[in-house]
C-alpha positions as CSV (number, residue, x, y, z in Angstrom):
1,X,96.1,-67.2,195.1
2,X,95.2,-67.9,198.9
3,X,93.7,-70.9,200.7
4,X,90.2,-69.7,200.0
5,X,90.8,-69.4,196.2
6,X,91.8,-73.2,196.3
7,X,88.9,-74.5,198.3
8,X,86.6,-72.3,195.8
9,X,87.8,-74.2,193.2
10,X,87.2,-77.6,194.9
11,X,83.8,-76.8,196.1
12,X,82.4,-74.1,193.7
13,X,84.0,-75.0,190.5
14,X,81.7,-78.1,190.0
15,X,78.5,-76.1,190.5
16,X,78.1,-75.0,186.9
17,X,78.8,-78.3,185.5
18,X,76.1,-79.9,188.0
19,X,73.7,-77.2,186.8
20,X,74.4,-78.1,183.1
21,X,74.2,-81.8,183.9
22,X,70.8,-81.5,185.3
23,X,69.4,-79.4,182.5
24,X,70.6,-81.8,179.8
25,X,69.4,-84.7,181.7
26,X,65.9,-82.9,181.9
27,X,66.0,-82.3,178.4
28,X,66.8,-86.1,177.5
29,X,64.1,-87.4,179.8
30,X,61.7,-84.9,178.2
31,X,62.5,-85.9,174.6
32,X,62.4,-89.5,175.3
33,X,58.8,-88.8,177.1
34,X,58.0,-86.7,173.9
35,X,58.8,-89.9,171.6
36,X,57.0,-92.5,173.5
37,X,53.9,-90.8,174.9
38,X,50.7,-90.2,173.1
39,X,50.5,-86.6,171.5
40,X,49.2,-83.7,173.4
41,X,45.8,-82.4,172.5
42,X,46.4,-79.7,170.0
43,X,43.4,-77.3,171.3
44,X,43.0,-75.6,174.6
45,X,40.7,-73.0,176.1
46,X,43.8,-71.0,176.6
47,X,47.5,-70.9,175.5
48,X,50.0,-69.1,177.9
49,X,53.3,-68.4,176.1
50,X,56.0,-68.1,178.8
51,X,56.2,-70.0,182.0
52,X,57.7,-67.0,183.9
53,X,56.7,-65.0,187.0
54,X,53.4,-63.7,185.4
55,X,52.7,-66.7,183.1
56,X,52.5,-69.3,185.8
57,X,50.3,-67.2,187.8
58,X,47.9,-66.8,184.9
59,X,48.2,-70.5,183.7
60,X,47.6,-71.6,187.4
61,X,44.4,-69.3,188.1
62,X,42.9,-70.3,184.8
63,X,43.3,-73.9,185.4
64,X,42.2,-73.7,188.9
65,X,38.8,-72.1,187.5
66,X,38.5,-75.3,185.4
67,X,39.6,-74.3,182.1
68,X,42.1,-76.3,179.9
69,X,45.4,-74.5,179.5
70,X,48.5,-75.2,177.7
71,X,51.6,-73.6,179.2
72,X,54.7,-73.3,176.9
73,X,58.2,-72.9,178.1
74,X,61.5,-72.8,176.3
75,X,63.5,-74.2,179.1
76,X,62.7,-77.2,181.7
77,X,62.3,-77.9,185.1
78,X,64.4,-76.0,187.6
79,X,67.3,-78.0,189.0
80,X,67.2,-78.8,192.8
81,X,70.4,-76.3,193.3
82,X,68.1,-73.2,191.8
83,X,65.7,-73.8,194.8
84,X,68.8,-73.0,197.2
85,X,69.0,-69.3,197.7
86,X,72.5,-69.1,198.5
87,X,73.5,-70.7,194.9
88,X,71.6,-67.9,193.2
89,X,74.9,-66.5,191.9
90,X,75.7,-69.5,189.9
91,X,72.5,-69.4,187.8
92,X,73.4,-66.7,185.7
93,X,75.1,-67.6,182.4
94,X,74.1,-71.4,183.0
95,X,71.5,-73.3,180.8
96,X,68.5,-72.2,182.7
97,X,69.6,-68.4,181.6
98,X,68.5,-66.9,178.4
99,X,72.0,-64.8,178.7
100,X,71.1,-61.8,177.1
101,X,73.5,-58.9,176.5
102,X,72.6,-55.2,175.6
103,X,74.0,-53.4,172.8
104,X,77.4,-51.3,173.8
105,X,76.2,-48.3,176.1
106,X,78.2,-44.9,175.8
107,X,77.4,-43.5,179.2
108,X,77.1,-46.8,181.4
109,X,78.8,-50.2,182.3
110,X,81.9,-48.7,180.7
111,X,83.9,-51.1,183.1
112,X,82.3,-54.0,181.4
113,X,82.9,-52.8,177.9
114,X,79.6,-50.8,178.0
115,X,77.8,-54.0,177.7
116,X,75.3,-55.2,180.5
117,X,74.4,-58.8,181.2
118,X,70.7,-59.3,181.2
119,X,69.8,-62.6,182.9
120,X,66.3,-63.9,182.0
121,X,64.8,-67.3,183.1
122,X,64.6,-70.0,180.7
123,X,63.2,-72.5,183.0
124,X,59.6,-73.4,184.6
125,X,59.3,-70.2,186.8
126,X,61.1,-67.9,184.7
127,X,63.1,-65.1,186.4
128,X,61.4,-66.0,189.7
129,X,63.9,-68.7,189.8
130,X,67.0,-66.7,188.7
131,X,66.2,-63.5,190.9
132,X,67.4,-62.6,194.4
133,X,63.9,-63.2,195.4
134,X,63.3,-59.6,197.0
135,X,59.6,-59.0,197.7
136,X,59.2,-55.2,197.0
137,X,56.1,-53.5,195.5
138,X,57.2,-49.9,194.8
139,X,55.3,-46.8,195.7
140,X,51.4,-46.7,196.1
141,X,51.8,-43.4,193.9
142,X,53.3,-45.4,191.3
143,X,50.2,-47.1,190.5
144,X,48.2,-43.8,190.9
145,X,50.4,-42.4,188.4
146,X,49.2,-45.3,186.1
147,X,45.6,-44.5,186.7
148,X,46.2,-40.9,186.1
149,X,47.5,-41.6,182.8
150,X,44.1,-43.1,182.0
151,X,44.9,-46.7,182.7
152,X,41.6,-47.0,184.7
153,X,41.6,-50.0,187.1
154,X,45.4,-49.8,187.8
155,X,45.7,-47.3,190.9
156,X,47.0,-48.4,194.1
157,X,43.7,-49.3,195.6
158,X,42.7,-51.2,192.4
159,X,45.9,-53.5,192.4
160,X,46.4,-53.9,196.2
161,X,44.0,-56.8,196.4
162,X,46.2,-58.8,194.0
163,X,49.2,-58.1,195.8
164,X,47.5,-59.2,198.8
165,X,45.8,-62.5,197.1
166,X,49.3,-63.8,196.2
167,X,51.0,-63.5,199.2
168,X,51.4,-65.7,202.3
169,X,53.4,-63.2,204.6
170,X,54.8,-65.4,207.6
171,X,56.7,-63.0,209.6
172,X,55.5,-60.5,212.3
173,X,55.3,-57.0,211.3
174,X,53.2,-53.5,212.1
175,X,49.9,-53.4,210.2
176,X,50.2,-56.8,208.9
177,X,46.6,-57.2,208.0
178,X,46.4,-53.7,206.5
179,X,49.3,-54.3,204.0
180,X,49.8,-58.0,203.5
181,X,48.4,-61.2,202.5
182,X,48.4,-64.4,204.7
183,X,46.5,-67.0,202.7
184,X,48.2,-66.8,199.2
185,X,50.2,-69.1,197.3
186,X,53.5,-67.2,197.4
187,X,55.2,-67.3,200.8
188,X,57.0,-64.2,201.8
189,X,59.4,-63.7,205.0
190,X,61.9,-61.4,206.3
191,X,63.3,-64.1,208.6
192,X,66.1,-65.6,206.3
193,X,69.3,-65.6,207.6
194,X,70.9,-62.0,207.0
195,X,74.6,-61.3,207.2
196,X,75.7,-59.5,210.2
197,X,76.3,-56.3,208.6
198,X,72.6,-55.8,208.1
199,X,72.2,-54.5,211.5
200,X,74.8,-52.0,210.8
201,X,73.1,-50.6,207.7
202,X,69.8,-50.4,209.5
203,X,71.1,-48.7,212.4
204,X,73.0,-46.2,209.9
205,X,69.6,-45.6,208.2
206,X,68.3,-44.5,211.7
207,X,71.0,-42.1,211.9
208,X,70.2,-40.6,208.7
209,X,66.8,-39.9,209.7
210,X,65.0,-43.1,208.4
211,X,62.6,-45.5,210.2
212,X,63.2,-49.1,210.2
213,X,60.1,-50.8,209.3
214,X,58.1,-52.1,206.4
215,X,58.9,-50.6,203.0
216,X,56.1,-52.3,201.7
217,X,53.6,-50.8,204.1
218,X,53.6,-47.5,205.8
219,X,57.4,-46.8,204.9
220,X,57.0,-46.8,201.3
221,X,58.0,-42.8,201.3
222,X,61.2,-43.7,202.9
223,X,62.7,-46.1,205.3
224,X,65.1,-49.2,205.9
225,X,64.0,-52.9,206.2
226,X,65.5,-56.3,206.5
227,X,64.9,-57.8,203.2
228,X,61.4,-59.2,202.4
229,X,61.9,-62.4,200.6
230,X,60.0,-65.2,198.5
231,X,61.1,-68.2,200.5
232,X,59.2,-71.1,202.1
233,X,61.2,-72.3,205.1
234,X,64.7,-71.3,203.3
235,X,63.7,-72.8,200.5
236,X,63.0,-70.5,196.8
237,X,59.7,-71.5,195.5
238,X,59.5,-69.6,192.3
239,X,55.9,-68.9,190.8
240,X,55.6,-72.4,188.9
241,X,55.6,-74.4,192.2
242,X,53.6,-71.7,193.8
243,X,50.9,-71.4,191.6
244,X,51.0,-73.9,188.5
245,X,52.4,-77.3,189.3
246,X,49.4,-78.5,191.5
247,X,47.1,-78.3,188.4
248,X,49.7,-80.3,185.9
249,X,47.9,-83.1,184.6
250,X,44.6,-82.3,185.5
251,X,43.7,-79.1,183.7
252,X,46.9,-77.6,183.0
253,X,49.4,-79.3,180.3
254,X,53.0,-77.9,180.1
255,X,55.3,-78.2,177.1
256,X,58.8,-77.4,178.1
257,X,61.6,-77.1,175.7
258,X,59.2,-75.7,173.6
259,X,60.2,-72.4,171.5
260,X,57.4,-69.9,170.4
261,X,57.9,-68.8,167.0
262,X,54.6,-66.7,166.4
263,X,51.4,-66.0,167.2
264,X,49.1,-67.6,164.4
265,X,46.4,-65.0,163.5
266,X,43.3,-65.5,161.2
267,X,42.6,-62.0,160.3
268,X,42.7,-59.8,163.0
269,X,42.2,-62.6,165.6
270,X,44.7,-64.8,167.2
271,X,43.9,-68.5,167.5
272,X,47.1,-70.3,168.4
273,X,50.7,-70.6,168.3
274,X,53.3,-71.9,166.2
275,X,56.0,-73.6,168.3
276,X,59.3,-75.7,167.6
277,X,59.9,-78.6,170.0
278,X,62.8,-81.3,169.6
279,X,63.1,-80.2,166.1
280,X,59.6,-80.3,165.2
281,X,57.3,-77.4,164.2
282,X,53.9,-77.8,165.6
283,X,50.6,-75.5,165.7
284,X,48.3,-75.4,168.9
285,X,45.0,-73.5,169.0
286,X,43.3,-71.7,171.7
287,X,39.4,-71.7,171.8
288,X,39.6,-68.5,173.8
289,X,42.6,-66.5,174.0
290,X,46.4,-66.5,173.6
291,X,48.4,-64.8,176.4
292,X,52.0,-64.1,175.8
293,X,53.8,-63.9,178.8
294,X,57.4,-64.2,177.5
295,X,58.9,-61.3,179.3
296,X,59.9,-57.7,178.6
297,X,62.5,-59.2,175.7
298,X,60.6,-62.2,174.6
299,X,56.9,-60.7,174.4
300,X,57.6,-58.0,172.0
301,X,60.0,-60.3,170.1
302,X,57.0,-62.9,169.8
303,X,54.8,-60.2,168.5
304,X,57.0,-58.8,166.0
305,X,57.8,-62.0,164.8
306,X,54.0,-62.7,164.2
307,X,53.9,-59.5,162.1
308,X,52.6,-57.2,165.0
309,X,54.7,-54.2,165.4
310,X,56.1,-51.2,163.3
311,X,55.8,-51.9,159.8
312,X,58.7,-50.3,158.6
313,X,60.9,-52.2,160.9
314,X,59.4,-55.5,160.3
315,X,59.8,-55.1,156.7
316,X,63.6,-54.6,157.2
317,X,63.8,-57.7,158.8
318,X,62.2,-59.7,156.6
319,X,58.8,-60.2,158.5
320,X,55.5,-59.5,156.8
321,X,53.5,-56.9,158.5
322,X,49.8,-57.9,159.6
323,X,49.1,-55.3,162.4
324,X,50.6,-51.9,162.5
325,X,51.5,-51.2,166.2
326,X,54.7,-49.0,166.3
327,X,54.9,-49.2,170.1
328,X,55.9,-52.7,170.3
329,X,59.3,-52.9,171.7
330,X,59.5,-49.2,172.7
331,X,59.4,-47.7,176.1
332,X,62.1,-50.0,177.5
333,X,63.1,-48.9,181.0
334,X,65.2,-50.8,183.6
335,X,66.7,-49.9,186.9
336,X,70.3,-49.4,187.2
337,X,72.4,-49.9,190.3
338,X,76.0,-48.5,191.2
339,X,77.8,-50.6,193.6
340,X,79.9,-48.6,196.1
341,X,82.5,-51.0,197.8
342,X,83.4,-51.1,201.5
343,X,85.6,-53.3,203.8
344,X,84.5,-54.1,207.3
345,X,85.3,-56.1,210.2
346,X,85.7,-59.9,209.7
347,X,82.8,-62.3,210.6
348,X,79.9,-59.5,209.4
349,X,79.7,-60.5,205.5
350,X,79.0,-63.3,203.5
351,X,81.1,-66.3,204.0
352,X,82.0,-67.9,200.4
353,X,82.9,-71.2,201.9
354,X,79.9,-71.5,204.2
355,X,78.3,-74.1,202.2
356,X,81.5,-76.6,202.9
357,X,80.5,-76.4,206.8
358,X,78.6,-79.4,208.3
359,X,76.8,-76.8,210.6
360,X,75.7,-74.9,207.4
361,X,74.3,-77.8,205.9
362,X,72.6,-78.9,208.8
363,X,71.1,-75.5,209.7
364,X,69.7,-75.5,206.0
365,X,67.8,-78.8,206.4
366,X,65.9,-76.9,209.1
367,X,65.6,-74.0,206.7
368,X,67.9,-71.8,208.3
369,X,71.5,-70.6,208.1
370,X,73.6,-68.9,205.5
371,X,72.4,-70.9,202.7
372,X,68.8,-69.0,203.0
373,X,70.6,-65.6,202.5
374,X,69.2,-63.9,199.4
375,X,72.6,-63.8,197.7
376,X,74.4,-61.7,200.5
377,X,71.7,-58.7,200.5
378,X,70.2,-58.5,203.9
379,X,68.7,-55.0,203.8
380,X,66.9,-52.6,201.6
381,X,65.7,-49.1,201.8
382,X,63.9,-46.2,199.9
383,X,65.7,-43.2,200.4
384,X,65.6,-39.6,198.9
385,X,68.4,-37.6,197.6
386,X,69.0,-33.9,198.1
387,X,67.8,-33.3,194.3
388,X,64.6,-35.1,194.7
389,X,61.2,-33.1,194.8
390,X,58.8,-36.0,194.3
391,X,57.3,-37.4,197.4
392,X,58.3,-40.8,196.3
393,X,62.0,-41.9,197.0
394,X,64.4,-41.6,194.1
395,X,66.9,-44.1,195.4
396,X,66.5,-47.7,196.5
397,X,69.3,-49.2,198.5
398,X,70.5,-52.8,198.3
399,X,72.6,-53.3,201.4
400,X,74.9,-56.1,200.8
401,X,77.4,-58.1,203.0
402,X,78.9,-59.2,199.7
403,X,81.3,-57.7,197.0
404,X,83.0,-58.7,193.8
405,X,86.2,-59.6,195.9
406,X,84.2,-62.0,198.4
407,X,84.0,-64.9,196.1
408,X,87.7,-64.4,194.6
409,X,86.2,-63.2,191.2
410,X,84.6,-66.8,190.6
411,X,81.0,-65.6,190.2
412,X,79.7,-62.1,190.7
413,X,82.7,-60.4,188.8
414,X,81.8,-62.6,185.9
415,X,78.2,-62.4,186.0
416,X,78.6,-58.7,185.6
417,X,81.2,-59.2,182.7
418,X,83.7,-56.8,184.2
419,X,86.9,-56.2,182.3
420,X,90.0,-58.0,183.3
421,X,91.7,-54.7,183.7
422,X,89.4,-54.0,186.7
423,X,90.2,-57.2,188.7
424,X,93.5,-56.0,190.5
425,X,91.3,-53.2,192.3
426,X,89.0,-56.0,193.4
427,X,91.8,-58.6,194.2
428,X,93.2,-56.3,196.6
429,X,90.1,-57.0,199.0
430,X,89.9,-60.8,198.7
431,X,91.4,-61.4,201.9
432,X,89.0,-58.6,203.8
433,X,85.5,-58.9,204.9
434,X,83.9,-56.5,202.3
435,X,80.4,-55.6,200.9
436,X,78.4,-53.0,198.9
437,X,76.1,-50.3,199.6
438,X,74.1,-49.9,196.2
439,X,72.1,-47.2,195.1
440,X,69.4,-48.0,192.5
441,X,67.9,-45.6,190.3
442,X,64.1,-45.7,191.3
443,X,62.8,-44.0,188.4
444,X,65.0,-43.5,185.5
445,X,63.9,-41.2,182.7
446,X,66.1,-42.9,179.8
447,X,64.0,-44.8,177.5
448,X,65.3,-47.6,175.1
449,X,64.0,-50.2,172.7
450,X,63.8,-53.8,171.7
451,X,64.0,-54.7,168.1
452,X,64.2,-57.7,165.9
453,X,67.9,-58.5,164.8
454,X,66.4,-60.9,162.1
455,X,63.4,-63.0,161.2
456,X,65.0,-65.9,162.9
457,X,62.9,-66.7,166.0
458,X,66.1,-68.3,167.7
459,X,68.5,-65.1,167.5
460,X,68.3,-62.8,170.4
461,X,66.7,-59.4,169.7
462,X,68.5,-56.0,169.6
463,X,68.4,-54.7,173.3
464,X,69.1,-51.1,173.4
465,X,68.2,-49.7,177.0
466,X,70.0,-46.2,176.2
467,X,71.2,-46.2,179.7
468,X,72.0,-42.5,181.5
469,X,71.1,-40.7,178.1
470,X,68.9,-38.4,179.9
471,X,71.0,-35.9,182.3
472,X,68.7,-36.2,185.5
473,X,69.6,-39.8,185.8
474,X,73.3,-39.1,186.0
475,X,72.7,-36.2,188.4
476,X,70.5,-38.2,190.6
477,X,73.2,-40.9,191.0
478,X,75.7,-38.4,191.6
479,X,73.4,-37.1,194.4
480,X,73.0,-40.8,195.4
481,X,76.8,-41.2,195.9
482,X,76.8,-38.2,198.4
483,X,74.1,-40.0,200.3
484,X,76.0,-43.4,200.3
485,X,79.2,-41.6,201.7
486,X,76.9,-40.2,204.5
487,X,75.9,-43.2,205.3
488,X,79.3,-45.1,205.3
489,X,80.4,-42.3,207.6
490,X,77.6,-42.9,210.4
491,X,78.6,-44.0,213.8
492,X,77.1,-47.3,213.3
493,X,79.3,-47.9,210.3
494,X,82.4,-46.6,211.9
495,X,81.7,-49.0,214.9
496,X,82.2,-52.1,212.6
497,X,85.3,-50.5,210.6
498,X,83.6,-49.6,207.6
499,X,85.9,-48.1,205.0
500,X,85.5,-47.0,201.5
501,X,87.7,-48.5,199.1
502,X,90.3,-46.3,197.3
503,X,90.3,-45.1,193.9
504,X,89.4,-47.4,191.0
505,X,91.7,-47.8,188.1
506,X,89.4,-46.2,185.4
507,X,88.9,-42.9,187.1
508,X,92.0,-42.5,189.7
509,X,93.6,-40.3,187.1
510,X,90.7,-37.5,188.0
511,X,91.3,-37.1,191.4
512,X,89.8,-39.6,194.0
513,X,86.3,-38.4,195.4
514,X,86.3,-35.2,192.9
515,X,83.2,-34.4,191.0
516,X,84.8,-35.6,187.8
517,X,86.0,-38.8,189.5
518,X,82.2,-39.9,190.7
519,X,81.1,-39.1,187.2
520,X,83.4,-41.3,185.8
521,X,82.6,-44.0,188.2
522,X,79.0,-43.7,187.7
523,X,79.4,-44.4,183.8
524,X,82.0,-47.4,184.7
525,X,80.2,-49.1,187.2
526,X,76.6,-48.4,186.8
527,X,74.9,-51.5,185.5
528,X,71.4,-53.3,185.4
529,X,69.6,-54.9,188.4
530,X,67.7,-56.9,186.0
531,X,64.5,-55.2,186.0
532,X,63.7,-54.4,182.3
533,X,59.9,-53.4,181.7
534,X,57.6,-51.5,179.3
535,X,58.1,-52.8,175.8
536,X,54.3,-53.8,175.4
537,X,52.9,-51.0,177.4
538,X,49.4,-50.4,178.3
539,X,48.1,-47.2,176.7
540,X,50.2,-47.7,173.6
541,X,50.2,-51.4,172.7
542,X,47.5,-52.7,175.2
543,X,44.2,-51.4,176.6
544,X,43.7,-51.6,180.3
545,X,42.6,-55.3,180.1
546,X,46.0,-56.1,178.6
547,X,44.5,-56.9,175.2
548,X,46.5,-56.0,172.2
549,X,45.3,-53.1,170.7
550,X,43.3,-53.7,167.2
551,X,43.4,-57.5,167.7
552,X,40.9,-60.2,169.2
553,X,41.9,-63.1,171.4
554,X,45.3,-61.8,172.2
555,X,46.8,-60.5,175.5
556,X,50.3,-59.7,177.0
557,X,50.9,-60.3,180.7
558,X,54.2,-59.8,182.2
559,X,56.7,-56.9,182.9
560,X,56.5,-55.4,179.5
561,X,52.9,-53.9,180.1
562,X,54.0,-51.5,182.7
563,X,53.8,-48.0,181.1
564,X,56.4,-46.5,183.6
565,X,58.6,-48.6,186.0
566,X,57.8,-48.8,189.6
567,X,60.2,-47.6,192.3
568,X,61.3,-51.1,193.5
569,X,62.2,-54.7,192.5
570,X,59.7,-55.7,189.8
571,X,59.1,-59.3,190.6
572,X,56.3,-58.7,193.3
573,X,54.5,-56.1,190.8
574,X,54.6,-58.7,187.9
575,X,53.1,-61.5,190.0
576,X,50.4,-59.0,191.0
577,X,50.0,-58.4,187.1
578,X,49.4,-61.8,186.6
579,X,46.9,-62.0,189.4
580,X,45.0,-59.2,188.0
581,X,45.2,-60.3,184.5
582,X,43.7,-63.9,185.3
583,X,40.8,-62.0,187.0
584,X,40.2,-59.7,183.8
585,X,40.3,-63.0,181.7
586,X,38.0,-64.8,183.7
587,X,35.7,-61.7,184.0
588,X,35.7,-61.3,180.4
589,X,35.1,-65.3,179.7
590,X,31.9,-65.1,182.3
591,X,30.8,-61.6,180.1
592,X,31.4,-63.4,176.8
593,X,29.5,-66.4,178.0
594,X,26.5,-64.1,179.3
595,X,26.2,-62.4,175.9
596,X,26.0,-65.9,173.9
597,X,23.5,-67.3,176.4
598,X,21.5,-63.8,175.9
599,X,21.9,-64.3,172.2
600,X,20.4,-67.6,172.3
601,X,17.7,-66.6,174.4
602,X,16.7,-63.7,171.8
603,X,16.9,-66.0,168.9
604,X,14.4,-68.4,170.6
605,X,12.0,-65.6,171.3
606,X,12.0,-64.9,167.8
């Protein structure tokens, strides 16, 4: 225990308590308001279940168009601390996190007992308030692949206008007008504070033959970049503040601390939702549509609780089947990361005590300084391993100036649920500047599923990602290790004293750096990077307009609609999905209104 440990006890120790206090204060004030105010209307044009990254976009756009919208959220308002980027690590396992856990894995996260922690936002803004704020779109061919699967309207040229519609890109960058929007509601920048080691990472990429530039633009097929982040003057906005908040009290009604139990169906049409709020069960009805935006875990769970899913599974858990749709909950995909740890010269990484310095506070008040860091990760890259035969990169790098040792084990080590037996390996580096080169599996082939654990809406479902069950995923990671070692050994990294950590405790018996060692290392340290998608996929569960197949008045709009995961962080694509969905919903409303008008005219003529 050194002086840094004691200072962190005094300064970081109270943060979880403050977050909890803010959450429960919001709950109490919301409950009191619920008791003393007049009941909300029970019927709206549209109901959006889930105020997350996509749900807030849809709700805001529909309200902006003049429709009455009920936006339902299981959590409450985001605490002020959640808007400070540098505090991102504290948000996991707090009251604004659903804190899901996977089933025990046989081939991944063995250093955490085989269990991956899946944080998901239980707060207005959803996971856009918990994530590390990276704005990455993936590769143009990802969307063309969706189109070529028969999903008309989802090719790159089709979705690009909706990426640009959301975006207000404030930094200077090559071909800005071609690839980026500048008048949207979501501010994106690359100019937040970056750890000094980021410059060395980018130079190392150049030594490996990659350009530094815009990996959302002309370097989608390979390149390094300073991280693009969703911040406004150093402030995390989140999608609720960006897209929805301005319409609250006018066309938009927000029901916080409200848990959706199921969709209310009349025959094969969705007409509303049943929710529980402050101990009371209530039903709200939609004149037009119910839109489920509860995320890759929550959306299939709500559908299944409503009797929509595989009839055999539903009967097993005591839910009466209403609509047999076996694809619900299947096709689960997620990006895996593999932190490779290094030490480097002092002063180049994330300073865990930065928040205690008056200079840091002063800088943050001007939207600058270390508190605007996106969790210590200042660089990103798309790269190719030697195994890759696809023109799309098969690995994305997160280039971090922080490691699990940096914060003395207070935050990151716990967030990833590492076993206590791993700590001595990290503890040996707590007195050094350290970081992580983190290869991320861009397009995993392993597939998992979400299933109900019971018919209780409050019980977390079964999350089985089946990590690394396809050999190609493991092989790609092993090839990525070789590329990572090359990066660490570049002149740029040597110049800053970069040194790979020694053998870890789980795999050292296999011979450090041997093939067997690295395979063991991958299986022990590969873990989620929080990008689950695919469980209500277009093509199997939804049509191309995100309508649930075989049912009327019901759509799903969130990351669960992706048929295949894109090669990059998923928040920007999910926001795009929300934008495109809102556009389609409004189109369909106009078309339906025109049909009704034509029908009236026809009857008048008769």
